[in-house]
C-alpha positions in Angstrom: 38.2 94.1 -229.5 41.1 94.0 -232.0 43.0 96.9 -233.6 42.6 96.1 -237.3 44.9 97.0 -240.1 43.1 99.2 -242.7 43.8 100.6 -246.1 44.6 104.3 -245.9 46.1 107.0 -248.2 49.3 106.2 -246.4 49.0 102.5 -247.2 48.2 99.7 -244.8 48.2 101.0 -241.3 47.1 99.5 -238.0 44.4 101.5 -236.3 46.4 101.3 -233.0 49.2 103.3 -234.7 46.6 105.9 -235.7 44.7 106.5 -232.5 47.5 105.7 -230.0 50.7 105.9 -232.0 52.1 108.7 -234.1 51.0 107.7 -237.6 49.0 110.9 -238.1 51.6 113.1 -236.5 49.0 114.8 -234.4 50.0 116.7 -231.2 49.7 115.0 -227.9 46.6 116.4 -226.0 48.5 116.0 -222.7 46.1 113.6 -221.1 47.0 110.1 -219.8 48.6 107.7 -222.3 46.9 104.4 -223.0 48.4 101.3 -224.5 45.1 99.9 -225.8 41.3 100.2 -225.4 40.1 101.6 -222.2 39.7 104.7 -220.1 42.1 106.3 -217.6 41.5 109.4 -215.4 43.8 111.3 -213.1 42.0 113.4 -210.4 43.3 116.1 -208.1 40.8 117.4 -205.5 41.6 119.9 -202.8 39.3 121.6 -200.4 39.5 124.1 -197.5 37.0 124.9 -194.8 37.2 127.5 -192.0 34.7 128.8 -189.5 35.1 131.6 -186.9 32.6 132.4 -184.2 32.5 136.1 -183.5 30.1 135.7 -180.5 27.0 133.6 -179.6 25.0 135.2 -182.4 27.4 135.7 -185.3 29.6 133.3 -187.3 31.7 133.5 -190.4 32.4 130.6 -192.7 34.7 130.2 -195.7 35.0 127.2 -198.1 37.3 126.9 -201.1 37.9 124.0 -203.6 40.1 123.0 -206.5 39.5 120.1 -208.9 41.5 118.9 -211.9 40.5 116.0 -214.1 42.6 114.6 -216.9 41.0 111.7 -218.9 41.8 109.7 -222.0 39.6 107.1 -223.7 40.1 104.8 -226.6 37.0 102.9 -227.6 35.5 100.7 -230.3 32.8 103.3 -231.2 30.7 100.9 -233.2 30.7 98.2 -230.4 31.4 95.3 -232.8 34.5 93.1 -233.0 35.0 93.8 -236.6 36.6 96.5 -238.7 34.6 99.7 -238.1 35.0 102.8 -236.1 37.8 103.3 -233.5 38.0 106.6 -231.7 40.2 108.4 -229.2 38.8 111.1 -226.9 40.3 113.3 -224.2 39.2 115.7 -221.5 41.2 118.2 -219.4 39.0 120.0 -216.9 39.9 122.4 -214.1 37.4 123.9 -211.6 37.9 126.4 -208.8 35.3 127.6 -206.3 35.1 129.8 -203.2 32.2 130.7 -200.8 31.9 133.2 -197.9 29.0 133.1 -195.5 28.0 135.2 -192.5 25.4 133.6 -190.2 23.3 135.2 -187.5 21.0 133.4 -185.0 19.4 134.8 -181.8 16.1 134.1 -180.1 13.4 134.2 -182.8 15.6 135.4 -185.7 18.0 133.5 -187.9 19.7 134.9 -191.0 22.6 134.4 -193.4 24.3 136.3 -196.2 26.8 134.9 -198.6 28.6 135.1 -201.9 30.2 132.4 -204.0 32.4 132.1 -207.1 32.8 129.2 -209.5 35.1 129.0 -212.5 35.6 126.1 -214.9 37.9 125.6 -217.9 37.3 122.5 -220.1 39.4 121.4 -223.0 38.1 118.5 -225.1 35.5 115.9 -224.3 35.3 112.1 -224.1 33.3 111.7 -227.3 35.4 114.1 -229.4 39.0 113.8 -230.6 39.8 111.8 -233.7 39.3 108.3 -235.1 39.3 105.8 -237.9 36.2 104.8 -239.8 36.6 101.8 -242.0 35.3 102.2 -245.6 34.2 98.8 -247.1 34.6 100.2 -250.6 38.0 102.0 -250.4 40.4 103.7 -248.0 39.4 104.3 -244.4 38.3 107.8 -243.3 40.9 109.2 -240.9 40.6 112.4 -239.0 38.7 114.3 -236.4 35.7 112.8 -234.7 32.8 114.8 -233.3 33.1 118.5 -232.4 35.4 118.9 -229.4 33.3 120.7 -226.8 35.5 123.1 -224.8 34.3 125.9 -222.7 35.0 128.6 -220.1 32.4 129.1 -217.4 32.2 131.7 -214.6 29.4 131.8 -212.1 29.0 134.5 -209.4 26.1 134.3 -206.9 24.9 136.4 -204.0 22.4 134.8 -201.6 20.7 135.3 -198.4 18.0 134.0 -196.1 15.9 135.2 -193.1 13.9 133.0 -190.8 11.6 134.2 -188.1 9.5 132.3 -185.4 6.3 134.3 -185.8 4.8 132.3 -182.9 6.0 129.3 -180.9 4.6 127.0 -183.5 4.8 129.0 -186.7 8.0 129.8 -188.6 8.4 131.9 -191.7 11.4 131.9 -194.0 12.5 133.8 -197.1 15.5 132.9 -199.2 16.8 134.5 -202.4 19.8 134.1 -204.8 21.0 136.5 -207.5 23.2 134.6 -210.0 25.1 135.4 -213.1 26.5 132.7 -215.4 29.0 133.7 -218.1 29.7 131.0 -220.7 32.2 131.0 -223.6 31.9 128.0 -225.9 35.0 127.0 -227.9 34.2 124.8 -230.9 36.4 123.0 -233.4 37.8 119.6 -234.4 41.0 118.2 -233.0 43.8 119.3 -233.4 42.3 122.7 -234.3 41.9 125.5 -235.0 39.4 126.2 -232.3 37.1 129.1 -232.5 35.6 130.8 -229.3 32.0 131.8 -229.6 30.7 135.2 -228.3 30.2 135.1 -224.5 26.7 134.3 -223.3 25.5 135.8 -220.1 22.5 134.5 -218.0 21.2 136.6 -215.1 18.7 135.0 -212.7 16.9 135.9 -209.5 15.8 132.8 -207.6 13.4 133.2 -204.6 12.0 130.7 -202.1 9.3 131.1 -199.4 8.4 128.6 -196.7 5.8 128.6 -193.9 5.9 125.9 -191.3 3.2 125.2 -188.7 3.8 122.7 -185.8 0.4 122.1 -184.1 1.9 119.6 -181.7 5.2 117.8 -180.9 6.3 115.5 -183.8 3.9 117.0 -186.3 4.4 119.8 -188.9 2.5 121.2 -191.8 4.2 123.3 -194.4 3.8 125.2 -197.7 6.5 126.4 -200.0 7.1 128.2 -203.2 10.5 128.2 -205.0 12.0 129.1 -208.4 15.0 127.3 -209.9 17.0 127.2 -213.1 19.5 125.4 -215.2 21.8 127.8 -217.0 21.8 128.0 -220.8 24.1 126.0 -223.0 26.3 127.2 -225.9 26.2 125.0 -229.1 29.9 125.0 -229.9 29.3 123.3 -233.2 27.8 126.5 -234.7 31.2 128.2 -234.7 32.7 125.4 -236.8 30.1 125.6 -239.6 30.2 127.8 -242.8 27.0 129.8 -243.5 25.9 127.2 -246.0 26.5 124.4 -243.6 24.6 126.2 -240.8 21.6 126.8 -243.2 21.6 123.0 -244.0 21.8 122.2 -240.3 18.9 124.5 -239.4 16.8 123.0 -242.2 17.1 119.7 -240.3 16.8 121.2 -236.8 14.5 124.2 -236.9 15.4 126.5 -233.9 19.1 125.5 -233.9 21.0 128.6 -232.7 24.4 129.5 -231.1 22.9 129.1 -227.6 19.9 127.9 -225.8 18.3 129.9 -222.9 18.2 128.8 -219.3 15.5 126.3 -218.2 13.1 127.7 -215.6 11.2 125.8 -212.8 8.5 127.2 -210.6 7.4 124.9 -207.8 4.5 125.0 -205.3 4.4 122.4 -202.5 2.3 121.6 -199.4 2.9 118.8 -197.1 2.4 117.0 -193.7 5.1 115.3 -191.7 4.3 113.2 -188.6 6.4 111.2 -186.2 5.0 108.3 -184.1 6.2 106.3 -181.1 8.8 108.8 -180.0 10.3 109.0 -183.5 10.5 105.2 -184.1 8.3 105.7 -187.2 7.2 108.5 -189.3 5.1 109.5 -192.3 5.4 112.3 -194.9 2.7 113.3 -197.4 3.1 116.0 -199.9 1.4 117.5 -203.0 3.2 119.7 -205.5 2.7 121.5 -208.8 5.7 122.4 -211.0 5.9 124.4 -214.1 9.1 123.6 -216.1 9.7 125.9 -219.1 12.2 125.9 -221.9 13.3 122.3 -221.3 16.2 121.6 -223.6 16.2 119.0 -226.3 19.2 117.1 -227.5 19.6 115.9 -231.1 22.1 114.1 -233.3 22.8 115.7 -236.6 24.3 114.2 -239.8 24.3 115.8 -243.2 26.5 116.4 -246.2 28.3 119.7 -246.3 27.2 121.9 -249.2 30.6 123.6 -249.0 33.0 120.7 -249.5 30.9 117.5 -249.8 32.1 116.0 -246.5 29.8 114.2 -244.1 29.3 116.2 -240.9 28.1 114.2 -237.9 27.6 116.1 -234.7 25.1 116.9 -231.9 23.4 120.0 -230.5 20.9 121.3 -228.0 17.6 122.9 -229.2 14.9 124.8 -227.3 12.2 122.7 -225.8 
């Protein structure tokens, strides 16, 4: 794909000088520099794991991690080798995590108790940034692309499990997790200003129950019930719209709001597992029923701003 020269309010300018060079005088986002079309990512990944055996029954484990990703992308957004839409996106993401576990195991009893923390800071996204959209009937449109989705996320969880051999061939287990997700969405268009949305908090209790029966060697029958979730999402675009623009957007997407609640899943499963020929072959048969509620929908949204007459093209999540 070629970088084309287009007519702009600044005269004839090559699109490369706009999305890669300094023709617009925009601040450098600090991500990898590209000479042409493509994508480049720098990763830093660090992890730590430690275990300490107190005695034959008790064990303590600690894990920690750090991840940093810095990405730049320049792409031909219309996917045609002709004057059209050229965009530049960027992403700077840092994540930190830590988990502490205490394990117990003796005779018929096994148990664990743990706590974990996850934090994420994201600035920008690959599809956002800025670009050039050629206008066949006049000067090219130059400026920000889609809404830049930035966020701050913090997740704290406390979890535990107890497993007991009720008989030699029957085992019962109970697991549970109490989790809190705090999300701050930061919306805007590069290079800003960016507006943080009010913090959204999602609290969830997630249980799991499992019963296993082993009538003979190599055969097991089981039944389980579990609940899971996917945390809610903040629609950062809401913070960038005027009241009139928000009303226009909601007329096209009924239910559009600043955030979408968490998805919930309830699962019931029964099954049979069987080994044959001393483990050389095996078979597993299961039946399950799942109830998935509040599944999110994703929609593209394009409309003319009643505030300034500009075309707004963005995307958002809506309740399912």
